[in-house]
mmCIF file of the protein (N, C-alpha, C, O) and its ligand, coordinates in Angstrom:
data_MODEL
# 
_entry.id   MODEL 
# 
loop_
_entity.id 
_entity.type 
_entity.pdbx_number_of_molecules 
1 polymer     1 
2 non-polymer 1 
# 
_entity_poly.entity_id                      1 
_entity_poly.type                           'polypeptide(L)' 
_entity_poly.nstd_linkage                   no 
_entity_poly.nstd_monomer                   no 
_entity_poly.pdbx_seq_one_letter_code       MHDIRCGHCARKLASVNRFDTLQIKCPRCGTINHLKAPSFPPASREHP 
_entity_poly.pdbx_seq_one_letter_code_can   MHDIRCGHCARKLASVNRFDTLQIKCPRCGTINHLKAPSFPPASREHP 
_entity_poly.pdbx_strand_id                 A 
# 
loop_
_entity_poly_seq.entity_id 
_entity_poly_seq.num 
_entity_poly_seq.mon_id 
_entity_poly_seq.hetero 
1 1  MET n 
1 2  HIS n 
1 3  ASP n 
1 4  ILE n 
1 5  ARG n 
1 6  CYS n 
1 7  GLY n 
1 8  HIS n 
1 9  CYS n 
1 10 ALA n 
1 11 ARG n 
1 12 LYS n 
1 13 LEU n 
1 14 ALA n 
1 15 SER n 
1 16 VAL n 
1 17 ASN n 
1 18 ARG n 
1 19 PHE n 
1 20 ASP n 
1 21 THR n 
1 22 LEU n 
1 23 GLN n 
1 24 ILE n 
1 25 LYS n 
1 26 CYS n 
1 27 PRO n 
1 28 ARG n 
1 29 CYS n 
1 30 GLY n 
1 31 THR n 
1 32 ILE n 
1 33 ASN n 
1 34 HIS n 
1 35 LEU n 
1 36 LYS n 
1 37 ALA n 
1 38 PRO n 
1 39 SER n 
1 40 PHE n 
1 41 PRO n 
1 42 PRO n 
1 43 ALA n 
1 44 SER n 
1 45 ARG n 
1 46 GLU n 
1 47 HIS n 
1 48 PRO n 
# 
loop_
_struct_asym.id 
_struct_asym.entity_id 
A 1 
B 2 
# 
loop_
_chem_comp.id 
_chem_comp.type 
_chem_comp.mon_nstd_flag 
ALA 'L-peptide linking' y 
ARG 'L-peptide linking' y 
ASN 'L-peptide linking' y 
ASP 'L-peptide linking' y 
CYS 'L-peptide linking' y 
GLN 'L-peptide linking' y 
GLU 'L-peptide linking' y 
GLY 'peptide linking'   y 
HIS 'L-peptide linking' y 
ILE 'L-peptide linking' y 
LEU 'L-peptide linking' y 
LYS 'L-peptide linking' y 
MET 'L-peptide linking' y 
PHE 'L-peptide linking' y 
PRO 'L-peptide linking' y 
SER 'L-peptide linking' y 
THR 'L-peptide linking' y 
VAL 'L-peptide linking' y 
ZN  non-polymer         . 
# 
_pdbx_entity_nonpoly.entity_id   2 
_pdbx_entity_nonpoly.name        ? 
_pdbx_entity_nonpoly.comp_id     ZN 
# 
_pdbx_nonpoly_scheme.asym_id         B 
_pdbx_nonpoly_scheme.entity_id       2 
_pdbx_nonpoly_scheme.mon_id          ZN 
_pdbx_nonpoly_scheme.ndb_seq_num     1 
_pdbx_nonpoly_scheme.pdb_seq_num     101 
_pdbx_nonpoly_scheme.auth_seq_num    101 
_pdbx_nonpoly_scheme.pdb_mon_id      ZN 
_pdbx_nonpoly_scheme.auth_mon_id     ZN 
_pdbx_nonpoly_scheme.pdb_strand_id   A 
_pdbx_nonpoly_scheme.pdb_ins_code    . 
# 
loop_
_atom_site.group_PDB 
_atom_site.id 
_atom_site.type_symbol 
_atom_site.label_atom_id 
_atom_site.label_alt_id 
_atom_site.label_comp_id 
_atom_site.label_asym_id 
_atom_site.label_entity_id 
_atom_site.label_seq_id 
_atom_site.pdbx_PDB_ins_code 
_atom_site.Cartn_x 
_atom_site.Cartn_y 
_atom_site.Cartn_z 
_atom_site.occupancy 
_atom_site.B_iso_or_equiv 
_atom_site.pdbx_formal_charge 
_atom_site.auth_seq_id 
_atom_site.auth_comp_id 
_atom_site.auth_asym_id 
_atom_site.auth_atom_id 
_atom_site.pdbx_PDB_model_num 
ATOM   1   N  N  . MET A 1 1  ? 4.835  -6.199 -6.879  1.00 0.00 ? 1   MET A N  1 
ATOM   2   C  CA . MET A 1 1  ? 4.196  -6.293 -5.633  1.00 0.00 ? 1   MET A CA 1 
ATOM   3   C  C  . MET A 1 1  ? 4.765  -5.247 -4.529  1.00 0.00 ? 1   MET A C  1 
ATOM   4   O  O  . MET A 1 1  ? 5.945  -4.925 -4.395  1.00 0.00 ? 1   MET A O  1 
ATOM   5   N  N  . HIS A 1 2  ? 3.797  -4.848 -3.865  1.00 0.00 ? 2   HIS A N  1 
ATOM   6   C  CA . HIS A 1 2  ? 4.241  -3.779 -2.810  1.00 0.00 ? 2   HIS A CA 1 
ATOM   7   C  C  . HIS A 1 2  ? 4.395  -4.597 -1.405  1.00 0.00 ? 2   HIS A C  1 
ATOM   8   O  O  . HIS A 1 2  ? 3.659  -5.555 -1.167  1.00 0.00 ? 2   HIS A O  1 
ATOM   9   N  N  . ASP A 1 3  ? 5.074  -4.300 -0.785  1.00 0.00 ? 3   ASP A N  1 
ATOM   10  C  CA . ASP A 1 3  ? 5.285  -4.701 0.609   1.00 0.00 ? 3   ASP A CA 1 
ATOM   11  C  C  . ASP A 1 3  ? 4.692  -3.554 1.457   1.00 0.00 ? 3   ASP A C  1 
ATOM   12  O  O  . ASP A 1 3  ? 5.067  -2.389 1.326   1.00 0.00 ? 3   ASP A O  1 
ATOM   13  N  N  . ILE A 1 4  ? 3.709  -3.965 2.368   1.00 0.00 ? 4   ILE A N  1 
ATOM   14  C  CA . ILE A 1 4  ? 3.111  -3.016 3.217   1.00 0.00 ? 4   ILE A CA 1 
ATOM   15  C  C  . ILE A 1 4  ? 3.710  -2.908 4.606   1.00 0.00 ? 4   ILE A C  1 
ATOM   16  O  O  . ILE A 1 4  ? 3.683  -3.891 5.346   1.00 0.00 ? 4   ILE A O  1 
ATOM   17  N  N  . ARG A 1 5  ? 4.164  -1.944 4.933   1.00 0.00 ? 5   ARG A N  1 
ATOM   18  C  CA . ARG A 1 5  ? 5.030  -1.912 6.225   1.00 0.00 ? 5   ARG A CA 1 
ATOM   19  C  C  . ARG A 1 5  ? 4.527  -1.001 7.246   1.00 0.00 ? 5   ARG A C  1 
ATOM   20  O  O  . ARG A 1 5  ? 4.206  0.123  6.860   1.00 0.00 ? 5   ARG A O  1 
ATOM   21  N  N  . CYS A 1 6  ? 4.404  -1.282 8.460   1.00 0.00 ? 6   CYS A N  1 
ATOM   22  C  CA . CYS A 1 6  ? 3.910  -0.411 9.429   1.00 0.00 ? 6   CYS A CA 1 
ATOM   23  C  C  . CYS A 1 6  ? 4.789  1.040  9.425   1.00 0.00 ? 6   CYS A C  1 
ATOM   24  O  O  . CYS A 1 6  ? 6.017  1.019  9.334   1.00 0.00 ? 6   CYS A O  1 
ATOM   25  N  N  . GLY A 1 7  ? 4.107  2.156  9.520   1.00 0.00 ? 7   GLY A N  1 
ATOM   26  C  CA . GLY A 1 7  ? 4.554  3.286  9.381   1.00 0.00 ? 7   GLY A CA 1 
ATOM   27  C  C  . GLY A 1 7  ? 5.337  3.843  10.801  1.00 0.00 ? 7   GLY A C  1 
ATOM   28  O  O  . GLY A 1 7  ? 6.010  4.863  10.955  1.00 0.00 ? 7   GLY A O  1 
ATOM   29  N  N  . HIS A 1 8  ? 4.993  2.810  11.736  1.00 0.00 ? 8   HIS A N  1 
ATOM   30  C  CA . HIS A 1 8  ? 5.398  3.139  13.171  1.00 0.00 ? 8   HIS A CA 1 
ATOM   31  C  C  . HIS A 1 8  ? 6.769  2.329  13.604  1.00 0.00 ? 8   HIS A C  1 
ATOM   32  O  O  . HIS A 1 8  ? 7.794  2.845  14.049  1.00 0.00 ? 8   HIS A O  1 
ATOM   33  N  N  . CYS A 1 9  ? 6.524  0.917  13.360  1.00 0.00 ? 9   CYS A N  1 
ATOM   34  C  CA . CYS A 1 9  ? 7.501  0.016  13.781  1.00 0.00 ? 9   CYS A CA 1 
ATOM   35  C  C  . CYS A 1 9  ? 8.102  -0.762 12.604  1.00 0.00 ? 9   CYS A C  1 
ATOM   36  O  O  . CYS A 1 9  ? 8.967  -1.619 12.789  1.00 0.00 ? 9   CYS A O  1 
ATOM   37  N  N  . ALA A 1 10 ? 7.610  -0.437 11.346  1.00 0.00 ? 10  ALA A N  1 
ATOM   38  C  CA . ALA A 1 10 ? 8.307  -0.997 10.108  1.00 0.00 ? 10  ALA A CA 1 
ATOM   39  C  C  . ALA A 1 10 ? 7.904  -2.729 10.091  1.00 0.00 ? 10  ALA A C  1 
ATOM   40  O  O  . ALA A 1 10 ? 8.563  -3.432 9.325   1.00 0.00 ? 10  ALA A O  1 
ATOM   41  N  N  . ARG A 1 11 ? 7.082  -3.227 10.738  1.00 0.00 ? 11  ARG A N  1 
ATOM   42  C  CA . ARG A 1 11 ? 6.872  -4.401 10.828  1.00 0.00 ? 11  ARG A CA 1 
ATOM   43  C  C  . ARG A 1 11 ? 6.117  -4.806 9.309   1.00 0.00 ? 11  ARG A C  1 
ATOM   44  O  O  . ARG A 1 11 ? 5.210  -4.108 8.856   1.00 0.00 ? 11  ARG A O  1 
ATOM   45  N  N  . LYS A 1 12 ? 6.525  -5.774 8.756   1.00 0.00 ? 12  LYS A N  1 
ATOM   46  C  CA . LYS A 1 12 ? 5.892  -6.069 7.409   1.00 0.00 ? 12  LYS A CA 1 
ATOM   47  C  C  . LYS A 1 12 ? 4.505  -6.618 7.624   1.00 0.00 ? 12  LYS A C  1 
ATOM   48  O  O  . LYS A 1 12 ? 4.302  -7.673 8.225   1.00 0.00 ? 12  LYS A O  1 
ATOM   49  N  N  . LEU A 1 13 ? 3.387  -5.723 7.016   1.00 0.00 ? 13  LEU A N  1 
ATOM   50  C  CA . LEU A 1 13 ? 2.032  -6.293 7.280   1.00 0.00 ? 13  LEU A CA 1 
ATOM   51  C  C  . LEU A 1 13 ? 1.297  -7.180 6.250   1.00 0.00 ? 13  LEU A C  1 
ATOM   52  O  O  . LEU A 1 13 ? 0.421  -7.997 6.532   1.00 0.00 ? 13  LEU A O  1 
ATOM   53  N  N  . ALA A 1 14 ? 1.792  -6.894 4.971   1.00 0.00 ? 14  ALA A N  1 
ATOM   54  C  CA . ALA A 1 14 ? 1.199  -7.471 3.875   1.00 0.00 ? 14  ALA A CA 1 
ATOM   55  C  C  . ALA A 1 14 ? 1.946  -7.289 2.605   1.00 0.00 ? 14  ALA A C  1 
ATOM   56  O  O  . ALA A 1 14 ? 2.768  -6.388 2.438   1.00 0.00 ? 14  ALA A O  1 
ATOM   57  N  N  . SER A 1 15 ? 1.594  -8.276 1.620   1.00 0.00 ? 15  SER A N  1 
ATOM   58  C  CA . SER A 1 15 ? 2.220  -7.689 0.232   1.00 0.00 ? 15  SER A CA 1 
ATOM   59  C  C  . SER A 1 15 ? 0.893  -8.021 -0.643  1.00 0.00 ? 15  SER A C  1 
ATOM   60  O  O  . SER A 1 15 ? 0.200  -9.038 -0.616  1.00 0.00 ? 15  SER A O  1 
ATOM   61  N  N  . VAL A 1 16 ? 0.774  -6.993 -1.329  1.00 0.00 ? 16  VAL A N  1 
ATOM   62  C  CA . VAL A 1 16 ? -0.169 -6.887 -2.358  1.00 0.00 ? 16  VAL A CA 1 
ATOM   63  C  C  . VAL A 1 16 ? 0.151  -6.789 -3.732  1.00 0.00 ? 16  VAL A C  1 
ATOM   64  O  O  . VAL A 1 16 ? 1.346  -6.550 -3.906  1.00 0.00 ? 16  VAL A O  1 
ATOM   65  N  N  . ASN A 1 17 ? -0.558 -6.900 -4.825  1.00 0.00 ? 17  ASN A N  1 
ATOM   66  C  CA . ASN A 1 17 ? -0.126 -6.661 -6.308  1.00 0.00 ? 17  ASN A CA 1 
ATOM   67  C  C  . ASN A 1 17 ? -0.507 -5.166 -6.554  1.00 0.00 ? 17  ASN A C  1 
ATOM   68  O  O  . ASN A 1 17 ? 0.298  -4.365 -7.029  1.00 0.00 ? 17  ASN A O  1 
ATOM   69  N  N  . ARG A 1 18 ? -1.558 -4.898 -6.266  1.00 0.00 ? 18  ARG A N  1 
ATOM   70  C  CA . ARG A 1 18 ? -2.137 -3.507 -6.429  1.00 0.00 ? 18  ARG A CA 1 
ATOM   71  C  C  . ARG A 1 18 ? -3.342 -3.221 -5.626  1.00 0.00 ? 18  ARG A C  1 
ATOM   72  O  O  . ARG A 1 18 ? -4.307 -3.966 -5.451  1.00 0.00 ? 18  ARG A O  1 
ATOM   73  N  N  . PHE A 1 19 ? -3.129 -1.939 -5.127  1.00 0.00 ? 19  PHE A N  1 
ATOM   74  C  CA . PHE A 1 19 ? -4.512 -1.618 -4.339  1.00 0.00 ? 19  PHE A CA 1 
ATOM   75  C  C  . PHE A 1 19 ? -4.771 0.010  -4.440  1.00 0.00 ? 19  PHE A C  1 
ATOM   76  O  O  . PHE A 1 19 ? -3.796 0.723  -4.679  1.00 0.00 ? 19  PHE A O  1 
ATOM   77  N  N  . ASP A 1 20 ? -5.777 0.471  -4.301  1.00 0.00 ? 20  ASP A N  1 
ATOM   78  C  CA . ASP A 1 20 ? -6.363 1.970  -4.279  1.00 0.00 ? 20  ASP A CA 1 
ATOM   79  C  C  . ASP A 1 20 ? -5.906 2.599  -3.088  1.00 0.00 ? 20  ASP A C  1 
ATOM   80  O  O  . ASP A 1 20 ? -4.994 3.418  -2.979  1.00 0.00 ? 20  ASP A O  1 
ATOM   81  N  N  . THR A 1 21 ? -6.869 1.975  -1.938  1.00 0.00 ? 21  THR A N  1 
ATOM   82  C  CA . THR A 1 21 ? -6.632 2.544  -0.677  1.00 0.00 ? 21  THR A CA 1 
ATOM   83  C  C  . THR A 1 21 ? -6.399 1.152  0.315   1.00 0.00 ? 21  THR A C  1 
ATOM   84  O  O  . THR A 1 21 ? -6.920 0.079  0.012   1.00 0.00 ? 21  THR A O  1 
ATOM   85  N  N  . LEU A 1 22 ? -5.692 1.293  1.329   1.00 0.00 ? 22  LEU A N  1 
ATOM   86  C  CA . LEU A 1 22 ? -5.719 0.157  2.155   1.00 0.00 ? 22  LEU A CA 1 
ATOM   87  C  C  . LEU A 1 22 ? -5.725 0.697  3.694   1.00 0.00 ? 22  LEU A C  1 
ATOM   88  O  O  . LEU A 1 22 ? -5.338 1.825  3.999   1.00 0.00 ? 22  LEU A O  1 
ATOM   89  N  N  . GLN A 1 23 ? -6.173 -0.176 4.533   1.00 0.00 ? 23  GLN A N  1 
ATOM   90  C  CA . GLN A 1 23 ? -6.172 0.238  5.786   1.00 0.00 ? 23  GLN A CA 1 
ATOM   91  C  C  . GLN A 1 23 ? -5.952 -1.038 6.605   1.00 0.00 ? 23  GLN A C  1 
ATOM   92  O  O  . GLN A 1 23 ? -6.632 -2.063 6.572   1.00 0.00 ? 23  GLN A O  1 
ATOM   93  N  N  . ILE A 1 24 ? -4.732 -0.740 7.440   1.00 0.00 ? 24  ILE A N  1 
ATOM   94  C  CA . ILE A 1 24 ? -4.294 -2.231 8.041   1.00 0.00 ? 24  ILE A CA 1 
ATOM   95  C  C  . ILE A 1 24 ? -3.790 -1.792 9.393   1.00 0.00 ? 24  ILE A C  1 
ATOM   96  O  O  . ILE A 1 24 ? -2.961 -0.888 9.498   1.00 0.00 ? 24  ILE A O  1 
ATOM   97  N  N  . LYS A 1 25 ? -4.345 -2.501 10.532  1.00 0.00 ? 25  LYS A N  1 
ATOM   98  C  CA . LYS A 1 25 ? -3.839 -2.338 11.910  1.00 0.00 ? 25  LYS A CA 1 
ATOM   99  C  C  . LYS A 1 25 ? -2.777 -3.262 12.112  1.00 0.00 ? 25  LYS A C  1 
ATOM   100 O  O  . LYS A 1 25 ? -2.976 -4.457 11.890  1.00 0.00 ? 25  LYS A O  1 
ATOM   101 N  N  . CYS A 1 26 ? -1.491 -2.783 12.572  1.00 0.00 ? 26  CYS A N  1 
ATOM   102 C  CA . CYS A 1 26 ? -0.410 -3.413 12.796  1.00 0.00 ? 26  CYS A CA 1 
ATOM   103 C  C  . CYS A 1 26 ? -0.697 -4.211 14.090  1.00 0.00 ? 26  CYS A C  1 
ATOM   104 O  O  . CYS A 1 26 ? -1.149 -3.669 15.099  1.00 0.00 ? 26  CYS A O  1 
ATOM   105 N  N  . PRO A 1 27 ? -0.439 -5.383 14.014  1.00 0.00 ? 27  PRO A N  1 
ATOM   106 C  CA . PRO A 1 27 ? -0.754 -6.456 15.088  1.00 0.00 ? 27  PRO A CA 1 
ATOM   107 C  C  . PRO A 1 27 ? 0.313  -6.278 16.313  1.00 0.00 ? 27  PRO A C  1 
ATOM   108 O  O  . PRO A 1 27 ? 0.114  -6.577 17.490  1.00 0.00 ? 27  PRO A O  1 
ATOM   109 N  N  . ARG A 1 28 ? 1.411  -5.756 15.783  1.00 0.00 ? 28  ARG A N  1 
ATOM   110 C  CA . ARG A 1 28 ? 2.251  -5.406 17.015  1.00 0.00 ? 28  ARG A CA 1 
ATOM   111 C  C  . ARG A 1 28 ? 2.451  -4.027 17.725  1.00 0.00 ? 28  ARG A C  1 
ATOM   112 O  O  . ARG A 1 28 ? 2.990  -3.999 18.831  1.00 0.00 ? 28  ARG A O  1 
ATOM   113 N  N  . CYS A 1 29 ? 2.050  -2.949 17.146  1.00 0.00 ? 29  CYS A N  1 
ATOM   114 C  CA . CYS A 1 29 ? 2.016  -1.732 17.923  1.00 0.00 ? 29  CYS A CA 1 
ATOM   115 C  C  . CYS A 1 29 ? 0.735  -1.140 17.855  1.00 0.00 ? 29  CYS A C  1 
ATOM   116 O  O  . CYS A 1 29 ? 0.464  -0.098 18.452  1.00 0.00 ? 29  CYS A O  1 
ATOM   117 N  N  . GLY A 1 30 ? -0.242 -1.905 16.993  1.00 0.00 ? 30  GLY A N  1 
ATOM   118 C  CA . GLY A 1 30 ? -1.410 -1.323 17.128  1.00 0.00 ? 30  GLY A CA 1 
ATOM   119 C  C  . GLY A 1 30 ? -1.761 -0.019 16.328  1.00 0.00 ? 30  GLY A C  1 
ATOM   120 O  O  . GLY A 1 30 ? -2.828 0.576  16.479  1.00 0.00 ? 30  GLY A O  1 
ATOM   121 N  N  . THR A 1 31 ? -0.744 0.384  15.438  1.00 0.00 ? 31  THR A N  1 
ATOM   122 C  CA . THR A 1 31 ? -1.030 1.539  14.709  1.00 0.00 ? 31  THR A CA 1 
ATOM   123 C  C  . THR A 1 31 ? -1.950 1.303  13.400  1.00 0.00 ? 31  THR A C  1 
ATOM   124 O  O  . THR A 1 31 ? -1.932 0.248  12.766  1.00 0.00 ? 31  THR A O  1 
ATOM   125 N  N  . ILE A 1 32 ? -2.747 2.405  13.080  1.00 0.00 ? 32  ILE A N  1 
ATOM   126 C  CA . ILE A 1 32 ? -3.534 2.027  11.961  1.00 0.00 ? 32  ILE A CA 1 
ATOM   127 C  C  . ILE A 1 32 ? -2.910 2.701  10.914  1.00 0.00 ? 32  ILE A C  1 
ATOM   128 O  O  . ILE A 1 32 ? -2.662 3.902  11.018  1.00 0.00 ? 32  ILE A O  1 
ATOM   129 N  N  . ASN A 1 33 ? -2.558 1.907  9.673   1.00 0.00 ? 33  ASN A N  1 
ATOM   130 C  CA . ASN A 1 33 ? -1.786 2.405  8.624   1.00 0.00 ? 33  ASN A CA 1 
ATOM   131 C  C  . ASN A 1 33 ? -2.742 2.763  7.516   1.00 0.00 ? 33  ASN A C  1 
ATOM   132 O  O  . ASN A 1 33 ? -3.537 1.895  7.158   1.00 0.00 ? 33  ASN A O  1 
ATOM   133 N  N  . HIS A 1 34 ? -2.753 3.882  6.964   1.00 0.00 ? 34  HIS A N  1 
ATOM   134 C  CA . HIS A 1 34 ? -3.536 4.290  5.887   1.00 0.00 ? 34  HIS A CA 1 
ATOM   135 C  C  . HIS A 1 34 ? -2.790 4.158  4.801   1.00 0.00 ? 34  HIS A C  1 
ATOM   136 O  O  . HIS A 1 34 ? -1.671 4.643  4.972   1.00 0.00 ? 34  HIS A O  1 
ATOM   137 N  N  . LEU A 1 35 ? -2.962 3.684  3.721   1.00 0.00 ? 35  LEU A N  1 
ATOM   138 C  CA . LEU A 1 35 ? -2.193 3.524  2.495   1.00 0.00 ? 35  LEU A CA 1 
ATOM   139 C  C  . LEU A 1 35 ? -2.836 3.973  1.260   1.00 0.00 ? 35  LEU A C  1 
ATOM   140 O  O  . LEU A 1 35 ? -3.984 3.608  1.006   1.00 0.00 ? 35  LEU A O  1 
ATOM   141 N  N  . LYS A 1 36 ? -2.176 4.742  0.469   1.00 0.00 ? 36  LYS A N  1 
ATOM   142 C  CA . LYS A 1 36 ? -2.895 5.187  -0.856  1.00 0.00 ? 36  LYS A CA 1 
ATOM   143 C  C  . LYS A 1 36 ? -1.754 4.807  -1.915  1.00 0.00 ? 36  LYS A C  1 
ATOM   144 O  O  . LYS A 1 36 ? -0.581 5.180  -1.958  1.00 0.00 ? 36  LYS A O  1 
ATOM   145 N  N  . ALA A 1 37 ? -2.510 3.898  -2.801  1.00 0.00 ? 37  ALA A N  1 
ATOM   146 C  CA . ALA A 1 37 ? -1.483 3.540  -3.960  1.00 0.00 ? 37  ALA A CA 1 
ATOM   147 C  C  . ALA A 1 37 ? -0.929 4.939  -4.652  1.00 0.00 ? 37  ALA A C  1 
ATOM   148 O  O  . ALA A 1 37 ? -1.460 6.049  -4.630  1.00 0.00 ? 37  ALA A O  1 
ATOM   149 N  N  . PRO A 1 38 ? 0.231  4.554  -5.233  1.00 0.00 ? 38  PRO A N  1 
ATOM   150 C  CA . PRO A 1 38 ? 0.984  5.499  -6.074  1.00 0.00 ? 38  PRO A CA 1 
ATOM   151 C  C  . PRO A 1 38 ? 0.315  5.768  -7.159  1.00 0.00 ? 38  PRO A C  1 
ATOM   152 O  O  . PRO A 1 38 ? -0.102 4.825  -7.830  1.00 0.00 ? 38  PRO A O  1 
ATOM   153 N  N  . SER A 1 39 ? 0.093  6.988  -7.527  1.00 0.00 ? 39  SER A N  1 
ATOM   154 C  CA . SER A 1 39 ? -0.547 7.417  -9.009  1.00 0.00 ? 39  SER A CA 1 
ATOM   155 C  C  . SER A 1 39 ? 0.017  6.684  -10.336 1.00 0.00 ? 39  SER A C  1 
ATOM   156 O  O  . SER A 1 39 ? 0.955  7.208  -10.937 1.00 0.00 ? 39  SER A O  1 
ATOM   157 N  N  . PHE A 1 40 ? -0.469 5.646  -10.731 1.00 0.00 ? 40  PHE A N  1 
ATOM   158 C  CA . PHE A 1 40 ? -0.276 4.988  -12.061 1.00 0.00 ? 40  PHE A CA 1 
ATOM   159 C  C  . PHE A 1 40 ? -0.700 5.807  -13.215 1.00 0.00 ? 40  PHE A C  1 
ATOM   160 O  O  . PHE A 1 40 ? -1.836 6.276  -13.293 1.00 0.00 ? 40  PHE A O  1 
ATOM   161 N  N  . PRO A 1 41 ? 0.282  5.992  -14.178 1.00 0.00 ? 41  PRO A N  1 
ATOM   162 C  CA . PRO A 1 41 ? -0.165 6.703  -15.252 1.00 0.00 ? 41  PRO A CA 1 
ATOM   163 C  C  . PRO A 1 41 ? -1.273 6.117  -16.137 1.00 0.00 ? 41  PRO A C  1 
ATOM   164 O  O  . PRO A 1 41 ? -1.294 4.890  -16.229 1.00 0.00 ? 41  PRO A O  1 
ATOM   165 N  N  . PRO A 1 42 ? -2.223 6.847  -16.818 1.00 0.00 ? 42  PRO A N  1 
ATOM   166 C  CA . PRO A 1 42 ? -3.226 6.030  -17.370 1.00 0.00 ? 42  PRO A CA 1 
ATOM   167 C  C  . PRO A 1 42 ? -2.877 5.097  -18.425 1.00 0.00 ? 42  PRO A C  1 
ATOM   168 O  O  . PRO A 1 42 ? -1.981 5.461  -19.187 1.00 0.00 ? 42  PRO A O  1 
ATOM   169 N  N  . ALA A 1 43 ? -3.401 3.990  -18.611 1.00 0.00 ? 43  ALA A N  1 
ATOM   170 C  CA . ALA A 1 43 ? -2.899 2.881  -19.410 1.00 0.00 ? 43  ALA A CA 1 
ATOM   171 C  C  . ALA A 1 43 ? -3.364 3.045  -20.993 1.00 0.00 ? 43  ALA A C  1 
ATOM   172 O  O  . ALA A 1 43 ? -3.025 2.245  -21.866 1.00 0.00 ? 43  ALA A O  1 
ATOM   173 N  N  . SER A 1 44 ? -4.263 4.303  -21.241 1.00 0.00 ? 44  SER A N  1 
ATOM   174 C  CA . SER A 1 44 ? -4.704 4.419  -22.516 1.00 0.00 ? 44  SER A CA 1 
ATOM   175 C  C  . SER A 1 44 ? -3.879 5.276  -23.601 1.00 0.00 ? 44  SER A C  1 
ATOM   176 O  O  . SER A 1 44 ? -4.368 5.777  -24.614 1.00 0.00 ? 44  SER A O  1 
ATOM   177 N  N  . ARG A 1 45 ? -2.537 5.348  -23.197 1.00 0.00 ? 45  ARG A N  1 
ATOM   178 C  CA . ARG A 1 45 ? -1.756 6.259  -23.908 1.00 0.00 ? 45  ARG A CA 1 
ATOM   179 C  C  . ARG A 1 45 ? -0.721 5.474  -24.624 1.00 0.00 ? 45  ARG A C  1 
ATOM   180 O  O  . ARG A 1 45 ? 0.391  5.943  -24.864 1.00 0.00 ? 45  ARG A O  1 
ATOM   181 N  N  . GLU A 1 46 ? -1.147 4.086  -25.019 1.00 0.00 ? 46  GLU A N  1 
ATOM   182 C  CA . GLU A 1 46 ? 0.123  3.403  -25.825 1.00 0.00 ? 46  GLU A CA 1 
ATOM   183 C  C  . GLU A 1 46 ? 0.084  3.719  -26.963 1.00 0.00 ? 46  GLU A C  1 
ATOM   184 O  O  . GLU A 1 46 ? 1.119  3.523  -27.600 1.00 0.00 ? 46  GLU A O  1 
ATOM   185 N  N  . HIS A 1 47 ? -0.989 4.273  -27.622 1.00 0.00 ? 47  HIS A N  1 
ATOM   186 C  CA . HIS A 1 47 ? -1.104 4.730  -29.081 1.00 0.00 ? 47  HIS A CA 1 
ATOM   187 C  C  . HIS A 1 47 ? -1.813 6.149  -29.204 1.00 0.00 ? 47  HIS A C  1 
ATOM   188 O  O  . HIS A 1 47 ? -3.001 6.330  -29.473 1.00 0.00 ? 47  HIS A O  1 
ATOM   189 N  N  . PRO A 1 48 ? -0.909 7.056  -28.971 1.00 0.00 ? 48  PRO A N  1 
ATOM   190 C  CA . PRO A 1 48 ? -1.449 8.411  -28.907 1.00 0.00 ? 48  PRO A CA 1 
ATOM   191 C  C  . PRO A 1 48 ? -2.070 8.856  -30.200 1.00 0.00 ? 48  PRO A C  1 
ATOM   192 O  O  . PRO A 1 48 ? -2.567 9.979  -30.292 1.00 0.00 ? 48  PRO A O  1 
HETATM 193 ZN ZN . ZN  B 2 .  ? 3.649  -1.207 13.989  1.00 0.00 2 101 ZN  A ZN 1 
# 
């Protein structure tokens, strides 16, 4: 799980399992938070 927090006031906005990109407006300070998922390694390398 990832906790999504506002980049401006650090208010917790959401918790998500997985996302590619996310855009959430903070209800407290009104900042639009654009988030990009961390780059996951490809899952196809279990058996090289
Ligand atoms: Zn905020």
